[in-house]
C-alpha positions in Angstrom: 0.0 0.0 0.0 2.9 2.3 0.7 4.1 2.5 -3.0 0.6 3.6 -4.0 0.4 6.3 -1.4 3.9 7.6 -2.4 2.9 7.6 -6.0 -0.2 9.7 -5.2 1.9 12.1 -3.1 4.5 12.5 -5.9 1.7 13.1 -8.4 0.1 15.8 -6.3 3.5 17.5 -5.8 4.1 17.5 -9.6 0.6 18.9 -10.3 1.3 21.7 -7.9 4.4 22.7 -9.9 2.4 23.0 -13.1 1.7 26.5 -14.5 -1.9 26.2 -15.6 -3.3 28.5 -18.3 -5.6 31.3 -17.2 -9.3 31.1 -18.1 -8.7 33.6 -21.0 -5.7 31.6 -22.3 -7.7 28.4 -22.2 -10.6 30.1 -24.0 -8.3 31.5 -26.7 -6.7 28.0 -27.2 -10.1 26.4 -27.4 -11.1 28.9 -30.1 -8.0 28.1 -32.1 -8.7 24.4 -32.0 -12.3 24.9 -33.0 -11.4 27.2 -35.9 -8.7 24.9 -37.1 -11.1 21.9 -36.9 -13.8 23.8 -38.8 -11.3 25.0 -41.4 -9.9 21.5 -42.0 -13.4 20.0 -42.2 -14.3 22.6 -44.9 -11.1 21.9 -46.9 -11.6 18.1 -46.7 -15.3 18.5 -47.6 -14.4 20.5 -50.6 -11.7 18.1 -51.7 -14.1 15.2 -51.3 -16.7 17.0 -53.4 -14.2 17.8 -56.1 -12.8 14.2 -56.2 -16.4 12.8 -56.3 -17.2 15.1 -59.3 -14.0 14.0 -61.1 -14.8 10.4 -60.5 -18.4 10.9 -61.7 -17.1 12.5 -64.9 -14.6 9.7 -65.4 -17.3 7.0 -65.0 -19.6 8.9 -67.4 -16.8 9.1 -69.9 -16.7 12.9 -70.1 -13.6 14.6 -71.5 -13.7 17.1 -68.6 -13.2 14.2 -66.2 -10.2 12.9 -68.1 -8.6 16.4 -68.1 -9.4 16.9 -64.4 -7.9 13.5 -63.5 -4.8 14.2 -65.6 -4.4 17.6 -63.9 -4.8 16.0 -60.4 -2.2 13.3 -61.2 0.2 16.0 -62.6 -0.3 18.1 -59.4 0.4 15.0 -57.3 3.6 14.2 -59.2 4.7 17.8 -59.0 4.0 17.9 -55.2 5.9 14.6 -54.7 8.9 15.9 -56.7 9.0 19.2 -54.8 8.9 17.3 -51.5 11.6 14.8 -52.5 13.8 17.6 -53.8 14.3 19.2 -50.4 
């Protein structure tokens, strides 16, 4: 039982050393997380919509779909090249 009590005492001592954010800092950080989450959800939603439209055009055999797919592949290859170059 003694090791458990010592662990709890040590944990409490460490928690007392922590500098906790103020209420305003916590609120600001919460807003940053929410804004980032909403922004990423919007970006991913738009990307999903765009890819779905390209796939629909490819399935229907539209020339626009082929050009869009080719542009997407070219952009991916270019991004890969630029990342590997560094």
